[in-house]
C-alpha positions as CSV (number, residue, x, y, z in Angstrom):
1,M,-168.1,144.6,-5.0
2,S,-166.4,147.8,-3.9
3,G,-168.0,151.0,-5.1
4,I,-165.4,153.3,-3.4
5,V,-162.5,154.6,-5.5
6,Y,-159.0,154.8,-4.2
7,R,-155.9,156.7,-5.5
8,L,-152.8,154.7,-6.1
9,D,-150.8,156.8,-3.7
10,D,-153.4,156.1,-1.0
11,I,-153.2,152.4,-1.7
12,A,-149.4,152.5,-1.5
13,A,-149.5,154.4,1.7
14,R,-151.6,151.6,3.2
15,F,-149.9,148.5,1.8
16,G,-146.4,149.7,0.8
17,G,-144.7,149.7,-2.6
18,R,-143.8,152.6,-4.8
19,V,-146.0,154.3,-7.4
20,L,-144.7,154.9,-10.9
21,G,-146.8,157.0,-13.3
22,N,-150.0,158.9,-12.3
23,A,-150.2,158.5,-8.6
24,A,-153.7,160.1,-8.6
25,A,-155.1,157.3,-10.8
26,Q,-158.2,155.9,-9.2
27,V,-159.4,152.3,-9.0
28,S,-162.3,150.6,-7.2
29,Q,-161.8,146.8,-7.9
30,V,-159.2,144.2,-8.7
31,A,-159.2,142.2,-11.9
32,T,-157.1,140.1,-14.2
33,L,-155.0,141.7,-16.9
34,D,-157.3,140.1,-19.5
35,S,-160.6,141.1,-18.1
36,A,-159.8,144.5,-16.4
37,Q,-161.6,147.7,-17.2
38,E,-160.5,151.3,-16.6
39,N,-161.6,151.3,-12.9
40,N,-159.7,148.1,-12.2
41,I,-156.2,147.4,-10.9
42,A,-154.7,144.2,-12.3
43,F,-151.5,142.4,-11.3
44,L,-148.6,140.7,-13.0
45,A,-147.3,137.9,-10.9
46,N,-145.6,135.8,-13.6
47,S,-143.4,137.4,-16.3
48,K,-144.7,134.9,-18.9
49,Y,-147.9,137.0,-19.0
50,R,-145.9,140.2,-19.6
51,A,-147.3,140.6,-23.1
52,Q,-150.8,141.2,-21.7
53,L,-149.5,144.5,-20.3
54,A,-149.7,145.8,-23.8
55,T,-153.3,145.0,-24.3
56,T,-154.9,145.3,-20.9
57,R,-157.5,147.9,-20.3
58,A,-156.8,148.2,-16.6
59,G,-156.5,151.6,-15.1
60,A,-153.4,150.5,-13.1
61,V,-151.3,147.5,-12.4
62,I,-149.3,145.9,-9.7
63,V,-145.9,144.6,-10.8
64,A,-142.6,143.4,-9.4
65,E,-139.3,145.3,-9.7
66,A,-138.3,143.2,-12.7
67,D,-141.4,144.5,-14.6
68,A,-141.4,148.1,-13.4
69,E,-140.5,149.4,-16.9
70,A,-142.5,146.9,-18.9
71,T,-145.6,149.3,-19.1
72,E,-146.5,152.9,-19.1
73,L,-149.6,152.4,-17.1
74,P,-149.8,153.8,-13.6
75,R,-148.4,151.1,-11.4
76,I,-147.5,150.0,-7.9
77,V,-144.1,148.3,-7.8
78,C,-143.6,145.8,-5.0
79,D,-141.7,142.7,-4.0
80,N,-144.6,140.2,-4.3
81,P,-147.4,141.3,-6.6
82,Y,-149.5,138.3,-5.9
83,S,-149.6,138.8,-2.1
84,Y,-150.1,142.5,-2.6
85,F,-153.1,141.7,-4.8
86,A,-154.5,139.4,-2.1
87,K,-154.3,142.1,0.6
88,L,-155.8,144.7,-1.7
89,S,-158.6,142.4,-2.8
90,A,-159.5,141.7,0.8
91,F,-159.5,145.4,1.5
92,L,-161.7,146.2,-1.5
93,N,-164.1,143.2,-0.8
94,P,-164.7,143.0,2.9
95,L,-167.1,140.3,4.2
96,P,-170.6,141.4,4.7
97,P,-171.2,142.4,8.3
98,A,-173.3,140.1,10.6
99,A,-175.4,141.7,13.2
100,A,-174.8,140.6,16.8
101,G,-177.4,138.4,18.4
102,I,-179.0,135.0,18.4
103,H,-181.8,134.1,16.0
104,A,-185.1,133.1,17.6
105,S,-185.0,129.7,16.0
106,A,-181.5,128.8,17.4
107,V,-181.4,126.1,20.1
108,V,-178.8,127.0,22.8
109,G,-177.8,124.9,25.8
110,K,-178.5,126.6,29.1
111,T,-174.8,126.5,30.2
112,A,-173.4,127.6,26.8
113,R,-171.6,131.0,26.9
114,I,-172.0,133.2,23.8
115,A,-170.2,136.6,23.5
116,A,-172.6,139.5,23.1
117,S,-170.9,140.5,19.8
118,A,-171.4,137.0,18.2
119,H,-173.9,136.3,15.5
120,V,-175.9,133.0,15.7
121,G,-178.0,132.3,12.7
122,A,-181.3,130.5,12.1
123,N,-181.6,126.9,13.2
124,V,-178.2,126.7,14.8
125,V,-177.8,124.2,17.6
126,I,-175.3,124.9,20.4
127,G,-174.7,122.3,23.1
128,E,-174.3,122.6,26.8
129,G,-171.1,124.2,28.0
130,A,-170.0,125.4,24.6
131,Q,-168.1,128.7,24.5
132,I,-168.5,131.1,21.6
133,G,-165.9,134.0,21.5
134,A,-166.3,137.6,20.5
135,H,-167.4,138.5,17.0
136,C,-167.9,134.9,15.9
137,V,-170.3,134.4,13.0
138,I,-172.2,131.1,13.0
139,R,-174.4,130.8,9.9
140,E,-177.6,128.9,9.4
141,G,-178.0,125.3,10.3
142,C,-174.6,124.8,12.1
143,S,-174.4,122.3,14.9
144,I,-171.9,122.9,17.7
145,G,-171.5,120.1,20.3
146,A,-171.3,120.2,24.0
147,G,-168.1,121.6,25.4
148,V,-166.9,123.1,22.1
149,V,-164.7,126.2,22.4
150,L,-164.6,128.8,19.6
151,G,-162.1,131.6,19.8
152,E,-162.7,135.1,18.5
153,N,-163.7,136.0,15.0
154,V,-164.5,132.4,14.0
155,R,-166.7,132.2,10.9
156,L,-168.7,129.0,10.3
157,Y,-170.6,128.9,7.0
158,P,-174.0,127.1,6.8
159,R,-174.3,123.5,8.0
160,V,-170.8,123.2,9.6
161,V,-170.8,120.4,12.2
162,I,-168.4,120.4,15.2
163,Y,-168.6,117.5,17.6
164,H,-168.3,117.7,21.3
165,D,-165.2,119.1,23.1
166,C,-163.3,120.2,20.0
167,V,-161.4,123.5,20.2
168,L,-161.0,126.1,17.5
169,G,-158.7,129.1,17.8
170,N,-159.1,132.7,16.7
171,N,-159.9,133.7,13.1
172,V,-160.8,130.2,12.0
173,I,-162.9,129.9,8.8
174,A,-164.9,126.7,8.1
175,H,-166.9,126.5,4.9
176,S,-170.2,124.7,4.4
177,G,-170.3,120.9,5.0
178,V,-167.2,120.8,7.2
179,V,-167.3,118.1,9.9
180,I,-164.9,118.5,12.8
181,G,-164.5,115.8,15.4
182,A,-166.4,112.8,13.9
183,D,-165.1,109.5,15.1
184,G,-161.9,108.3,13.6
185,F,-161.8,104.9,11.8
186,G,-160.8,102.8,14.8
187,I,-161.8,99.2,14.7
188,A,-160.4,95.9,16.0
189,M,-161.1,92.4,14.7
190,E,-162.3,89.7,17.2
191,E,-163.6,86.3,16.1
192,G,-164.6,87.5,12.6
193,R,-166.3,90.6,13.7
194,W,-165.2,94.3,13.9
195,L,-165.3,96.0,17.3
196,K,-165.5,99.8,17.4
197,I,-162.8,101.5,19.4
198,P,-164.1,104.6,21.2
199,Q,-162.5,107.8,19.9
200,I,-162.0,109.8,23.1
201,G,-159.6,112.4,21.8
202,R,-160.5,115.8,20.4
203,V,-159.7,118.0,17.4
204,V,-157.7,121.1,18.3
205,I,-157.3,123.8,15.7
206,G,-155.0,126.8,15.9
207,N,-155.4,130.4,15.0
208,D,-155.9,131.6,11.4
209,V,-156.8,128.2,9.9
210,E,-159.2,128.0,6.9
211,I,-161.0,124.7,6.1
212,G,-162.7,124.2,2.7
213,A,-166.1,122.9,2.0
214,N,-166.9,119.2,2.9
215,T,-163.5,118.6,4.5
216,T,-163.6,116.2,7.4
217,I,-161.2,116.2,10.4
218,D,-161.6,113.2,12.7
219,R,-161.1,113.3,16.4
220,G,-158.3,111.4,18.0
221,A,-158.6,107.9,19.3
222,L,-156.7,108.7,22.5
223,D,-154.7,111.9,22.0
224,D,-155.9,114.8,20.0
225,T,-155.9,115.5,16.2
226,V,-154.1,118.8,15.9
227,I,-154.1,121.4,13.1
228,E,-151.6,124.1,13.9
229,E,-151.9,127.8,13.2
230,G,-152.1,129.2,9.7
231,V,-152.9,125.9,8.0
232,K,-155.0,126.2,4.8
233,L,-157.1,123.2,3.8
234,D,-158.9,123.0,0.5
235,N,-162.3,121.3,-0.2
236,Q,-163.0,117.6,0.3
237,I,-159.9,116.7,2.3
238,Q,-160.0,113.7,4.7
239,I,-157.8,114.0,7.8
240,A,-157.9,110.9,10.0
241,H,-157.6,110.5,13.7
242,N,-154.4,111.6,15.5
243,V,-153.0,113.4,12.5
244,R,-150.9,116.4,13.2
245,I,-150.4,119.1,10.6
246,G,-147.7,121.7,11.2
247,A,-148.1,125.5,11.0
248,H,-148.7,127.2,7.7
249,T,-149.0,124.1,5.7
250,A,-151.3,124.3,2.6
251,I,-153.2,121.2,1.3
252,A,-155.1,121.1,-1.9
253,G,-158.4,119.4,-2.6
254,C,-159.2,115.6,-2.2
255,V,-156.1,114.8,-0.3
256,G,-156.4,111.8,2.1
257,I,-154.2,111.6,5.2
258,A,-154.4,108.4,7.2
259,G,-154.3,108.0,10.9
260,S,-151.4,109.2,13.1
261,A,-149.4,110.8,10.2
262,T,-147.4,113.9,11.2
263,I,-146.9,116.6,8.6
264,G,-144.4,119.3,9.2
265,K,-144.6,123.1,8.9
266,Y,-144.8,125.1,5.7
267,C,-145.5,122.0,3.6
268,R,-147.4,122.1,0.3
269,I,-149.4,119.1,-0.7
270,G,-151.0,118.9,-4.2
271,G,-154.5,117.7,-4.9
272,S,-155.5,114.0,-4.6
273,A,-152.2,113.1,-3.0
274,G,-152.4,110.3,-0.3
275,I,-150.3,110.0,2.8
276,L,-150.3,106.6,4.6
277,G,-150.7,106.3,8.4
278,H,-148.0,106.7,11.0
279,L,-145.6,108.5,8.6
280,Q,-143.5,111.5,9.4
281,I,-143.2,114.4,6.8
282,A,-140.5,116.9,7.4
283,D,-140.9,120.7,7.3
284,Y,-140.9,122.5,3.9
285,V,-141.8,119.4,1.9
286,E,-143.7,119.8,-1.4
287,I,-145.7,116.8,-2.6
288,A,-147.0,116.8,-6.2
289,S,-150.6,116.1,-7.1
290,F,-151.8,112.4,-7.1
291,T,-148.6,111.3,-5.4
292,L,-148.9,108.4,-2.9
293,I,-146.5,108.7,0.1
294,G,-145.8,105.3,1.4
295,K,-142.8,106.0,3.7
296,S,-141.6,108.9,5.8
297,I,-139.9,111.9,4.3
298,R,-137.1,113.1,6.5
299,E,-135.6,115.9,4.4
300,R,-137.2,119.0,2.9
301,G,-137.7,119.2,-0.8
302,S,-140.1,118.3,-3.7
303,Y,-141.4,114.8,-4.1
304,S,-143.6,113.2,-6.7
305,G,-144.7,109.8,-7.8
306,I,-146.9,110.3,-10.8
307,F,-146.7,107.9,-13.7
308,P,-146.8,109.9,-16.9
309,F,-150.0,109.6,-18.9
310,S,-149.9,108.1,-22.4
311,S,-152.3,106.4,-24.8
312,N,-154.2,103.5,-23.3
313,Q,-152.4,101.0,-25.4
314,E,-149.0,102.3,-24.5
315,W,-149.9,102.5,-20.9
316,R,-151.0,98.9,-20.8
317,K,-147.7,97.8,-22.4
318,N,-145.7,99.7,-19.8
319,A,-147.8,98.4,-17.0
320,A,-147.1,94.9,-18.2
321,H,-143.4,95.6,-18.1
322,L,-143.6,97.0,-14.6
323,R,-145.2,93.8,-13.3
324,H,-142.0,92.0,-14.3
325,L,-139.5,94.6,-13.2
326,D,-138.3,92.6,-10.2
327,K,-137.6,89.6,-12.4
328,L,-135.8,91.8,-14.9
329,A,-133.6,93.3,-12.1
330,D,-132.7,89.7,-11.0
331,R,-131.8,88.7,-14.6
332,I,-129.6,91.8,-14.9
333,K,-127.9,91.0,-11.6
334,Q,-127.2,87.4,-12.8
335,L,-125.8,88.7,-16.1
336,E,-123.5,91.1,-14.3
337,Q,-122.2,88.2,-12.1
338,Q,-121.7,86.1,-15.2
339,M,-119.8,88.9,-17.0
340,A,-117.6,89.4,-13.9
341,A,-116.8,85.7,-13.8
342,L,-115.8,85.8,-17.5
343,N,-113.6,88.9,-17.0
344,P,-112.3,89.1,-13.4
345,A,-110.1,92.0,-14.3
346,S,-113.1,94.2,-14.8
347,D,-113.8,94.2,-11.0
348,K,-110.4,95.8,-10.2
């Protein structure tokens, strides 16, 4: 936690916005409106929490223009309080530094190239021909296969596994348990037995991508699986072989994406959604949590397919009706035809 105090006018000079009230007010850490103390700066990103401005003990707040006069507290007024908070929090809470060097217990291939400024932790294994860029931080127990390329400032948390020949760009973060480049689920049936199809593609990940804990990204069967720049992936996501995810898309936890699906740029996909294989998702699409996408989405917009919850008894009745929906539609069509035959004038 930050122990250094900063004046509001110094913060505004660094991150923008305008200060109202006491510009010399000092803060050392961010907090919520509800939990903030005198040395904290809180933020109001949603006006429905405006009433908390009256009770917060924060020393200062970050607000939008619409809420500039909603409090007498020292405040920074900006266009987007939530993103302002994110930048300020990162500034006040920098990651702990990692000393350059290779731990004595690490196993490094003779032909691997590791930048002098990189940190390689205990029990890390780095394969032949791997390239580790400047200022990378590879924590304990990671396994990096032969021919893997890491750009600059890549941070791998403990026990990340990257299979051979995969490529990660600059500023990529992979949290513990991430597996990049495992074989995709490629099998073919012959005479009652499954045959494994070799997965000879790679995983290629762009700059500024973050991958949550225990997320898995399979290598391509023939072509590469591609995660474009700025993509943010939550925990426990499964991305199958030959998927392509467009730049700056954000995907919440437990989403499953089947093979060869293509997802556009700036999409937002809610937790536990499922996307079937070989589908195309347009740019700027939002998919609600638990929605199953069974056909391509060609136009931007919000999509959901969630059956509203209800009591178990009511749900069973509705489910029974749904089973007969097709027959019901046929009966309605027949009735419409009968009505039209009885009253021909109604068709005119």
